[in-house]
N, C-alpha and C positions, 0 to 999 in steps of 0.2 A: 446386606438386610431385607426380609420377607415379611407380606402379612400374613400371619397366621390364625387371625381370629381368637374368638370370637369378633362378635360386630361390636361391640361395646371398646371391646379391646383394641380392635382397630383402628377407632374413632380417639380414641387416648390416646396411640402410636401416631397417627397422625397430627393428633393437635398440639405433642410435643413438638414432633417432625418441623413446625408450622407455626411455633413459640405462637399459639394463639392461647386468649386471647388477647394477649399483648400486641401483637406484630400489625402495625397497622394496615391496610391497601391489601389485605388477605379475606378476603372474606367466608364463611361456613355459613352454607345455608341451610340445615332442615325440611325436607319435604317428607311427602308419601304417595307411591309412586300404587297405586288398585290399595290392596292390602300389605304393602314390604314399605318399610320406613328404609329412607334415604336420608343422606347430606353432602352437599355439594361445595368442592372447592374452585373457589378465582381468584387468580391477583387482578385487583380494578384497575383498570386503565390498559391491561394487554391484551384483554377478546376486546371481540362485538357482544356489544349487548345486547343487538338484536336477536343474536342467532341463542345469546345462552339466554333468554329469555326465552325463544319458539320452543328448544327444547323442555325448558323447564316446566312450560305451556303444554306438551304435547307429554310427557310423563306426569304428569296431575290428571287428564284425563283417562287418562288408563285404569280401568273396573276392573281387569281380570285377574283371577286368584292367583298366585303367589306362587300358586306350583304349577305351574303354566310352562316358567320357565327352568330347563333343569339345572343351566349353568347366565353366569354374567354374555357368554356370545352367544347366545339363545336371545337373549335379552334386546342386548345392542340390536344387531341382525333385525329383530323386529319392531324397536321401539324407540330407535334412536334417529332422528331427523337427518341426521345431517354424513357425508361422506369421509370425511377422515376420522375416524376410532382406531384406537388401541387396548386392549386391555394386556395389565404387567401385573405383578406381583411384589417387584420390584422399589420400595419405598425410592430409591435416590431417583431412578428412572421419574416414577411419577410426582415425586417433589422438581424436579427440573422441567416436567413439562409445565407444571401448574407455573409453574417463575420465568418460563417465558410464552406463556401467555393461551396455552390451554384449560379446558374445563377438566374438574375432579372429580367421578362420580363415585359414589360405594354404597351400594345394595345389603339391606343385613340379611336377606338368605343368603349371599356370595361374596363373605366379608373377606376373601384372603385375594378378592382379584378387583383391580382398581381400575373404572374406565376413564379413559380421555376424551374429549374431544376438541378435535383441532383448529377452533374455533376462533383462531390467532387474529388479532387485529394491532400489530404494534406500533409505537411511533415510529413516523419517518418523514423525512421534506420531499418536497417535493421533487420529482427530476427533473437536471435544469444542462446546459452544457459542463463538462468540467471549468472550474476557473484558468487552471495551469493549463489545459491539453486542447488549446481550441482551435478550430481549424476552418477557415476561409471557405470550403465548400465542406457535402457529406454530412453527416448527422450530427445534429445538434442536442447529444444527450449521454448521458453519463452511468455511470454508477451509483447508486445508492449504498445504504448504508445496511439492510435489509437484505441476504444471503439467499433464501428464496428465490425476489425476485432480480439481484443477478447473473445467478442459473436460469431465470427464466430466460432474460434479454437475450444470453447466450445461445441458447436453445433455440430461441428463434432465429437467428442470424445461421444457424447450422443445425436445420433441424436432418440431423444425418444419423442411420444407428451404429454410427460408429463412434458417437460421439460420450464420452464415459466420466460418473462427476462421481468419486466417490469420499463420501461424508466419513471425519474423524470427529473426536468430541477431546478437545484439550483444556488440559487448567480444572486443578482440582477444585474450584470455589467458580468460577465462571461458566465452566463445564461451554467452552466457546465448539462454536459449531467451524470447521473448517472441511473444506470439499476440494480435492485436487482432477481437476477437468484436463482431458485431454481423448485425442484422435487415434484410437486401434488401429494402427496398421502401419500410423505417423512418428508416433510417439515414441522413442528409445527405453525398450522391455524393461533392462537392466536398469537403465535409469530410474525409471517408473519403481522397479522394485527398490533399490536402493533408500527413494525418497520414504518410500510408504513403511520402511524399514526404522525410517528417521523420524518419521510422523507418529508412531506408535511407542516408539522410544520417551518422546518428549514428558517430563514427571515437573509439574512443574502448575506453581497455587491458583495463577491465572493471566488472561490473554488482553488484560484490559483496556490496553493500546494496539490492536488490532494485528493488524499485516507488520507493523514495528518488533512486537513483541515476540507475534511467531519468529522473524528474521533473528534474533538475536539467538530464540529456543535452539533452531535450524543448524547457526554457525557459532561456534563458539568458540572459535581457535581465531586467533591474532585479533583480540581487538584494538591494534591500535594502526592497522592500514585502515587509512582514509577510502579508497576505493569500493564503491559499492558494490556490494554482492550479488543483488538482484534487481531488474528491472520492472518499474509498475506502470502500470496503466489504466488510467479513469472512464475508458474510452471501451464499450462490449463490440465495435467492428475491429478496434484493434487486436483486442481479447481475441476474437476468431480470428483474424487475421494470423495472429501465431500462432495458432492452433492448427491450422492448415499448415502452415511450415513445418511443423513438428515438433512445437516447444510444450510446456507443459504448462498452465497456468493452476497456481494455488490460489483460492477466493475464500475470505475470513470474514465467520460472522461482524458485524458493526465497523465495516471498512469498505468506503467505495473506492476499493483500488484491486486491481488481482496483478499479485505476481507472477513474474513470467520466467520460467527458469528453463536449461544453463541459460547463465547469462554470457555475451562475450564483449569486449571491451568495444570492439570495432560498433556493435548492434548503438553503441548511443549517439550513432551518426545517422542512425534514420531515425525521424520524425512522421508521425502521423500526415502532416501536411504534404510529404514527399507524394505522396499515392495518388493524393487527390487533385495533383498538380500535372499537369504534363511529360514525363519522360526528361527530356531535354532541360527544363525549369528542374525536376526534384533534382536532376543530376548532379544541375549548378549548385545546388543551396548543398550538398550534402559536400561538396567539395567546399564548398566555401565553410562550413561549418567547420569540415576539417582543420583549413589554415586557423579560422578563429580558435579553437583547442589550440593549435601551438605557440597560435599569441598569445593566450593565456598563460602560458608558459613560460613560454620565451623571451617577451617582447621586454619585460623591464629587466633581468639579470643582463640580457645583453644590451640594454642600452648602458645601464647602470655600469657597463663595465667598459663601455666605448667613450665613452666621458670621463671615467677614473683612468683610462691610457689610449688617451688620443692620437700620440706617435701610432699606434699600433691600424688606424683610421687613415683609407685612402683620403684623396683629396677633393672625389664627388660625395662622399659622406661628412666632411667637413662641418657640414651642417646641424650635426648629433652633438655638438660639443656647447659646452651653457654659452652664454651671453655673455655673463656678470661671474665672478664669484659669490659662492651659494651662502648664506649667515648661519645659517643650519645644513647642516652634515647630509650630502643627498638621502645616502641608506636611510637616517633617520628619518628625513621627509618620506620618503616609499613609504616605510612602515607603520608612521603617522595617517597617512592615508588609507592602507591597508586596513586598519582601525576603524580607521572615521568610515569608509565604506560600511563595513561590521554594525557601524553604530548608527547611521543612516537605513539602513535597510533591517534592524530591528525595532526604531524609530515608527519606519512606515509601518509593520508591522500591526504595531502597537494605535497607532493612531486610525481614529475613524475616519471613514469616507470620504466625509465633508473637508476636512481639513488636511485630505494626502497630499494634494495638488498643492497648499499653500507650503506644506512641509518639505516638496521639492524644490521650490522655488529658495527658500531658505537656505536650504542645505546646499544647493547647487552652485545659484548666485551669488546668493547677498556673503554667506560666509570663504567662500572660495575667491572672490577679488577683496574681501578682508584680508584674508592669509595671504595674499598677494601683495597687496599694499605695505603689510606689515613687512615682510622679508620671512614671515615664517617659510614659506612654501615659492620656490621656483617657478615660471608659468610655465619651461620645461616638463616640469615633474609631475605638476597636473595637468597633463596631458597627453602623457606620457600614462597616469594611470586612467582615462579618460576612458584612453584607447582598449587599454586590459577589461577595464569594469566593462566594456561595450561587449566586448570577444568574451568574456564570461557570463554574457548576459545571451550570447546565441546560444545557448542549449539549456537544454529544459529540466536539466538532473539537477535537483537541488545538493544533493551530496554528491553528484562527481565534479560539482562547482566550488565545496570546497575542499577537495581532492585537490584540485587545482592551484586552488588557494595556498595551503601549506605546501605544497612542490615549490610553488614558484617560492614561495619566502624564506624556504630551504635551498635553493637553488642560488638568490639572491643574499643571505649570509655568505655562502663557500664562492663568490664569487666577490663578496668584500673581503673575504680571506686570504683567496688565489688565485684573484685575477681574472683570464682566460677560463684555465683549466680549472675555477671550481664551476663554470657551466657544464664541462663535459665531467664533473663527480657528479655535477644537479640530477644531469640527466642519465647515467649511474644506477643512481637513486631514485629516479622515477621510473624505471622499467624493474628497479629489485621489486619497489612497493608490486609495481602491476603483477612478477611472476611469481607474488605472494601472497597473493590476493586469496583469502579462505574460501571454498565456495561446499555446499550442500553435499556434490555428492566427491565419492571416491577421489576421481582426477580433475582438476581443473579443468575446463576448456574455458577460459578467459581469454585464450589468443586467437579462439577457432574464430577461421577459420584460414588461420597464417598457419597456427600450430594446432594439431596436424590441421599439412595443407591443403587445403579443397578450394580448388580456383574458381568453377563458375559460383561456389557460394562467398568469394570476396571478390569476386566481380561483383555480383550482385548488391551487395554493400556498397560499395561506392558509385555504384552507377544503377540510376536509376532503371528499369526493364520495364517495359510495354508488356502486357497482359497477354499473354498467349488463349489464341480461340482453341 
């Protein structure tokens, strides 16, 4: 819908679009520019008030006759003391500009053109180190909720003319800004074309939950598969390094993280800390993380199979057997502890920081000790699940941790039904879930660089190589 004029009709149309005078927070100010009447619209609290007052004072000081300016562009070039401006007759664009912190000015001689002054001052928190992506050394700064600020941090780290940032608008209600970042010549052009097609085809009402809403719009197939479809980072240095490796970043307004595409299951073996430590130490941590992943999936099913079939154990593994008969079935104990660990996680997330240490002591010591004394849990069961929990926390991806949990519980139930064969069936189920992980690209690269095979890339995932000169 376009502005058609005359001036009174334009104001009536804009007042209706902004739901004035009943819409709290939308300010409408009439004033004069020389002999011209004008009106100013802005959303209170979303723009720099000092800049707005400067624009208003400068316009009111103009005494030239309105016939001097032939169009809104001439007036803007001569009289608006601000760098970023835009003229448009699109009502939706003008409305979106005001809702995102711009000043909208309409002049009586030019009623079909609105002038947007982009003096945004959006609410934001101070930048600090990400809570869940900390490093021992290196930069201690993370992304914020403002998209231009996040793009600026990446440009500062990569002042390269081949760095391209393409902007999209998604959501009929929110009109959320989404930016795709890549290095021209490094990123896969066919993948970029497919991603552009996917983003342009999204038809949704809102992206209120940022990257999570966008991820659900990009991948709509097989929602029952728990394995993560995307990698996320809250660190500009990690995002810039991913761009140099040929990855694509997707940034979403009001989201303090970047989505890294395409994703591989092996890429979760890496963490930012690996690159701030010596190559030998980084390699050790990756191998330790790999064994922790395997322990998080296999430890409790293998232990359960061992204690339920002790005749299959060699003598040197006899210590795995129970010291005394269990009052509660071991399978029930393992499942109850799985639920208890998740309940403690929820409780710690909703507990104030001042009380979180007390909750850990109560949950870890008192409840566990009483559970053993009353015979509800065996000490061996608690020890096994404690090791599983430690293995779970060695990886930083929350979604991947729950995918391992679901796989472990399914494997545990299959082991209870079929014994050692249940572990084999659980492994087949695990591989089936990995193979069927949906991805936003036409051909899934979830097993890259194992399939399609890329030897150097696979080697670099497991072994931290030194920086080449």
